[in-house]
Residue, then its C-alpha position, 0 to 999 in steps of 0.5 A: m481486532k477490527r481497524d477502522a478504514n483510514l484510506s479513501p477509495l482514491d488512496r486505495a486505488v492509487r496504492i494498489a496500482l502503484g503496488v502492482a507496478l512495483l511488484g512487476i518491477g521487482v520481479f522483471v526489472v530489478q535483480g537481487v536484494v533491491g528487487i526483493v525490497v521493491d517487491l516487499i514495498g509493492a506487497v505492503l502497498v497492495f495489502s494496505g490498499a486492499v484492506g483500507f488501513c495504513h499503520v503509518y497514517k494511523v501513527c501520523g494521525i492522517c485519515t483520507a477516508k470520509k467519516a460517516 
């Protein structure tokens, strides 16, 4: 099932950068359960930035991508 992209290139870049930063913080700075939660949030941000689709945006009716 293909989903239409709802993230702009800037939104995607910010999500990927923030996700990578959170992954680093979760691995090297924060320990225990909090570190795992931070890693999961970072992974979700990297994934949504990579595929260009955000389920939360879809539910809220938000689309930052330009319509063709």
